[in-house]
Structures are given as structure tokens and as C-alpha cells.
N, C-alpha and C positions, 0 to 999 in steps of 0.2 A: 478790422482791413487797417494795415500798417502802411501807410503811402507816405513818402519825404518828397514833400515840395519844397519847392524854391519860394521865396516872398513873389517874385513875377506870377508863377503858375497858381498860387494862392489867392491874389488879386485877381486873374483873370477868371478861376475856377467861383470867385466870390460874385463878379460881374454878372459871369453866364447865368448862374442860382438866381440872382437877383432880378435881373432881365425876363429869365423863363416865369417868375414868378406875376413878374407884373404883366405880362402878356401873355401869357399861355401859350406862345408861339416859339417854336423852334428858335434858336440865338444863332445865328453867322458873325463873323467878326465885323464886318461893317456898321453892324447895330452896336457893335462896342465901341467901336473908335465914336462913333456920332453921340453915345450916351454917357458914355464915362470918360474920364481924364486918365488914360490908363499909360499915357507917355512912350506909348509903341507903336508901330506900325501894323498895320491892318492883315500882313503878311508875316509879321511877327507873331501874332494875336491867334492866327491859323495855325502856324506848327505849333504854339503852344496848347491851342484845341485839341490836335492833332495826341498829342505826348497825353493829356487826360481822357481821350476815349482810349489808348491803348493800354493805360492803367484802372480803368473801367468806370472812372469819375463821371463820363460824358458818355451818350451817345447818339448815333442816329436814326431815329424813326423813319427814314428814305434815303436813299442814296445822295438826292440832291437836296436834300433839307440841312437846316444848322444843327447844332447840338441843344439836348435835353439832358439835364441832372438825371443820372441812375440814383439809384437808394445810396450806393455809398457816395456819388458826391454830395447829397443831402446830410449823408452823417457826418461826413467832414466838415462840411458850412454851418452844421450845429455845433458842433465839437470844438472846432478852431478858430473861426471865420465870424460870430456875430457875438453879439452881446444882447440881450433882452431889454426892450423899452423900457426904460424909465420914465417916459409919459403916459405909455400907455396902462403902464401898471397904476401911474397914480390916478387916471381917467374910473379905475376898476375901483381903486381904493373910495375914491371922490364920490361914486355911483353908489357901491352898496353902502357906504354911511348913510347918504343922504335919503338914500330912496327905501332901505329897509330900517324896520324898526323891530328890535327883537325883543324888547317890554311888550308892544301889541300885538305880535302875530304868534302866529303858531309855530313850530321848529320848520313843519311841512310847507307852509306858507313862502317860509322866508327862503328855503333851501329851492320852491319855485323861482322864487323872485331873482335868486342871485344866479340861478342857472338860465333867465332869461337873459339878466343882464349880461353876463357872460358870453352867450351866443352872439348875442346882438353887440358886443364890441371885439371881441375876435371874429367872425363873419364865419364860424365854425358851428359844427352840433355839438352843443355842453352836453355833459355828462357828469351828475352831483349823485354819489350815493347815499342814502339815508346814513345817519351814524349809527352804529352798530354800540350793543350794549355791553363790550367787554370791559369799558371800565366805567361805567355806570355805577355809581356806589348810591347806598343806601339812606336815602333823608330820613326816613320815615317809617316806620310800619305798625299796623293797627291788627288785631285780632278781634272779630265782633262775633256775634252770637244773631244767626239769620234767624233760627230756629229749633225745637229742642233736637242736640246732636246735630247740629249744622253750623259752622263759623266761616265765617269771609275772612279770608288774609288780603289785606291791602298794603300796597308797596308804595312807595312817593321814590324818587332816587333823585338824585342831584340837580336832572335836568329837569324835574318837576312833572316827568313822564307815572303818569299812575298804573300800576299793574292788578289783576283782583284774580284772586280764584278761590271756588266754593268749595268746602273739607267737610270730612266727618271728626267729629271731636273722638280722641282716642277711646277705645274702648272702654278702658277702665273707668273712663267718667263718665259714660254713659249708664254701665252696670248698675252705679250707686244712685241714679236718678235724683242728683241734687238739683236745689231750688235754681231755676232760671238766674233769680238776682246772684246768687253767690258764684255760679258760671261768668259770668257776667262779670263780677269782682275779680275773678280767679285772672281771666283773661286780660283783662286790663294789667294787672299786677305784671303779666308774663309781658304782655306790650311795652310796658314800662323798662320790664327787665332787658329785656331783647333788644329794647331802643338805646338803651344805657349802653349795651354791649358791641351791637352791630353798627351805631349811628356810625359814618364814615367810611364803611368797608366797602369794598367792590362786592359786585354780584360772585365775581370767581371767588374772593377770597371765604364767601359767607359758604359756597358750596364744597369746599376743602377745609371747612373749621375743625377744632378739633372740639366736639361739644362735651366732650367729657369734664368740662369748665364748669358747667351750668351746675349753679348750685342743689345741695339733695332735694331743696322744697321745689324746687323745677323738675326733677329729673323723672318725672311719670309722662313730662311732657317732652323729656329729650327726644328719644329715638321716632317720636311721633312728628316733633318740629325737623329734625333732621332731616328725615328724608323728603317732608313737604317743602322746605325751603329750599334742599338741593337740588329736588325737582323744579323748584320754580327758575330757580337759580338756571339749570340748563336750558330750558324751555327759554328762558330770557336772554341767554347769551349764542342761541342759533341766528348765526346770518340770516335776515330777510334779503334773500341776493335778488329777489324781482324791484326793491323798491328803489329805481334808479330815476332821478329826474333826469327828461331829456327833453332837450329844446333846441330851435335855429334847425330844423330837418329840409323842412321846405327851402329854403335858401340856397342850402351849401349844395343838396341837389341839380342843382340849377346850373352849378360849373360843368366847363366841358368835360372832364374828365368822366361823368356820370350820365354820358350820352344815353348809354345801353342799358334797354329796360331791365332785362336778365340782372346786371350788377346791380341799378337801383332796389330791384326785388330781393335781393339778397342782403341789403345793408338793412333796409327796413325791416326785415324779416329777424333779422339779429338784435335789432334795437326795442321791437315789438314783441316776439315771440320768444326770443332765446336770450334774455337777459341774463339769466344764470352765469353763460359763459362770459358774456362783458364783463358782469361783476367780477367774476375770478380773475381776468385780465387786469382791471383798471383799480384792484386793489392792492397785486401784487407788487413788492416792492424789490423789483433786483437791484444786484449792484450796481450802482450809476455814479455817474460823478455830477457834484452838486453844481446847480445851475443858481446865481445869485444867493440870496438869504434861505431858498426853500429847496429843497430835495424834488426835483422835477424829472420823469422820467418820458424818455421821448423815444417811438418807437416808430421806423419809417417802414413803411412798405412790407416788403417780404419780412422784416422784423417781426410784424405783428403773425400771431400763430394762427388767426381765427381768418379761415379761408374770405369771407366777406368783405374784409377789409385789409388784404394783403395789398392795394394800390391807395392804401388811404396812409396819414399820419396819424396819431394816437399822443396827445402827450397827457398827463396826468399828474398830479401828485396827492398827498394825504393831508388830512386835516387833522388835527388832534385835539383830544380835551386833556388840556395838563402837557404831560409828555406820552400819551398813551394815544395811536393811531386808531380812528372811531368811524373813518369816512374817508373817501377818497372824490376829487371833483379833476376832471377833464374836460380836451375838447377834442375831435375828430374832424379830419376832411381830408382833404387831397394832399398827396405829398407836395404837392406843389401851393404851399400855404407860407403867410408870413410868419415864418418862425420865431423871429424876436418879438413881435407881437403876441403871438399864440404861448409861448412860455411865458410870457413877461403877465399877462392875463392870467393863467394857470395858479401862477405861484402867489397873484396878490389876491386872488378869490382864496386859495387855500389857508394864507397865514389871517386873512380877515374873518371865515368861519373859526380858524384854530385861535383866535383871542376872544369871540364871542362867546366859543362853546366852554371855554376856560375862566368866564367872569364870573 
């Protein structure tokens, strides 16, 4: 929405939104005169608020009430009138660094801890997706004979996640009835060969390798390993869309915006039973302006495509391993939320997770 506002109109819109966020009460000109040093009379403020209402940035919930920001009003407030809070960003960084120990905790426990810190400091519902394996790189591979004709493929990624798959030996190797020790030696040689060629490559690369590069001595394993590892890579790259860490629900749902039981039930159902829809929304990266150092997406009210949260604001950013996005972090709250603080905490949390995963 393209609306050209004068400096005075911007200042009064800023004060109106800020006052409504703080009080949850429709805002009148008298309140703005008393609380903000706007340098103009109450009558002038009323006239400006009338103009802002005509262009759709404010509205009156009742005829005799003051004004309330519309989704368009919040959009201009976020895009033009505020700066993310450096103070709150530092609080998030300090809390994450001092309370989370990457070297001692599992990845899931760390993300749960980060989600709780984010919910506490933002006052919103926090959402953190588990990292996807799109950029996972192979750290070590081992082929181990379990029993006659059966081999376990064990893969360790650069994030020290371990995956395994049980497979049959290639038919030609089984037909020859080789001694188990001979097969063990062959599997070790193949494991060493593959580690030498594949270490440091992403699973996506492995799925699309030109396997004709294999030396002749390993060609009898070529098609078998190509199919097995390609299938393994495809399974590993499939997003686990239900893995979203959710914290802070009970506190946010006490806000006056969530006084209707039906609305609360719809939001809880989305968070608990329909996470796939939510996952697709928060990992999406539309073309948006950068806020501060991190790429932060702010969806306000009706900008959200999911019906249960069309009265909410969703602020999200991706966290990365190196330069590749692997997950998302976000907060969900009423449209009447502290955008300066929420944008800052999301950006700080995304930066922290990116730095930690890239080490």
C-alpha cells in the first residue's frame, strides 16, 4: 500500500500505534497529548487521525471510541517508523550464549532452550524448526557386515548426526560365497575409498554424483552403492515438517485479542496438529526488505494466508549453516505486539543459531 504521509502524520501514526500496543485500548487525541510531546493541539491531532482513518491506516472499533491501527497502519509503522531494539537484541545474545552450551547438549535440547528464551524475552509464541539436511555434509561413512549377505551403511554428517540403513550385499558378491573376512576387508577398502572421495560433500551432491568416476576395481559396487546412497540421500533430504519447537503459548493466549474460545482452539490446533502448514509458512522467504543485519519477514494480520492466524503477526527469519538456509526461527503474537523488540529478538536468535551451526 503506497501512502505518502507528512512528518506530522507519521509522528501521530507512530504515537497512536505505540500507545495502542501499550494499553490495548482505542486511542484518542487526549491520550496522545498527555503521553507524547507532539507539539500540536488536541484538535490538530484529531484532524490528523481522521485523515489517517480515511486512508485506511486507523479505524474506530465503535463510533464513540478512539482509533485502533489497521493492518496497513501496522505495516507502515514496521516498514518506516521503527528501528529494531539493540538493547533487547543484546539481551537475547547474552541469554543464548550464557544459558546454552552447544558442546554439552543435544541439538534438539539446544533448540528447545533457545525457543524458551525467545518466548520469555519476546512475550510471544516462539517457533523454531529443526534444521533440515539440505546442506548436511558427509563427515564419515562406514560399511559394516552384520551377518552373511547383510551390510549396515552408517553415515555421520558434519553436525555429528548419525544415520544408518541395513542393506543386502550385491547379488554377485553373495553368489561367490566369499569368506566373511574377505568381505570385511573389501567393505573396509570400499569405505576408505568412498570417504576419500565423498567427505565434505553435501548429501544433495552425493545423490547426483557421476558414479562412473569409481575406479574399475570398485565397479561391481558402483550401481549398488549408487542406488543405495541416492535413496539414502533422498530420505535424508525429505523435510521433517512436524519438527517445530513451540514455546510460550499459555502466556500469549491470555492477551485480550484471544478472548474467544473458538479462535484460541483454532490456533492451538494449528500449533499442535497442523504444523506442516505452519512449517511451509515460516520457512518461506518472500522478497522482503532487510531489517538490521538479518533477513526478517514480518507478516501482519491479513497478510498471513492461514486463517487461524489472520489476526496475528508472524515474524520469522532463517538460520543457516554457512551460506545455506537450514531452518527458521520466529515469533507469533497478536498484531498489537512490540515490533521493535520482536524483530530484534528474532534476528538475534537467527544470527546466534547460524553462528553455532557453522562452527
